[in-house]
N, C-alpha and C positions, 0 to 999 in steps of 0.2 A: 482627748485631746490624744493627739499623736508625738513622740521626744523628738527628737532631730531626728537622730537614731534610728528609727520606725521612720520617717519620711523617706533619710538617703535609703534604706532599704523595701522598703512600693518600689522609690522611681528605682533604685537599679536594680526589680524583679523585673517590675511594668514592661521599661526599657528591653532587658535578658525576652520575654515576651515579644512584645511585637520585634525583635528580630529581628526572634525562629518563625515569628508570621511571617515575615516579608520573603525573610528567604527561603521557608517551603509555596509557600507562592511562586516566589521568580524558578526555584526548579522547577516546579509540575507547570511555566508556563514553556519550559526548558525541554521539559519529554513530548505536553503537546505541540512543540513549532519537529523537534528534532520525528516523533511518530505521522505529520503529515506529510513530510518529507522526502522519508517512505511511502509513504502511501503515494509519494505525489511521483516519485520515480518507478515504484511496482507498475504504474499505469503505465505509466510509460513506457516496461519492457511490455507489457499486456498490447500495449497498442502497439506496437512493433512485430508483435508474434503473432500480431489478427492481419495486420500491415501480409507475413511473409506467407501465411499461409492459408490464405486471398489470391498471390498471385497464385501460387503452386495449385494452390483448385484450379482456377479461369488455364492455367499452362500445361495444366492436368486437358484438363475437361474438352483444349486446344486442337492441343491431342491423338483426343480418343472423335473426335471431329475429323479430323485433319487419315487418320483411316480409315474409318471409315467407310469416307468421300473418295476410297483408293482400292475398294473392297476388302479390311479388309476385318476384325471380329478385333477388337481392343483388346488384353487380358491379363487384370491381375492381382499382386499374389500380396492387394490389400486385405488387413480381416476389416467386415463392422463392428466399430464398435460396441457395448455390451450397454447397449439401458431400461439398468431397470421399472426404471418408476414414467419411460413411456407409458 
């Protein structure tokens, strides 16, 4: 049987242990929420950039078509990307 001091020490230890565990879990949840928010913001930025890239691709295709319709051959300084895994 434990004395009153030992019971108090054990109770204090257990309380501290549970508080630390809860604090760690709370911090972990907050980190996960932050990561999720950053991922959503990054995905929004990627989507916006893809929309702009598609806009300019369509715009350049339209201009090239208009030039060809008027007997001109469009020339570009664009460099095709190197795709080593293709």
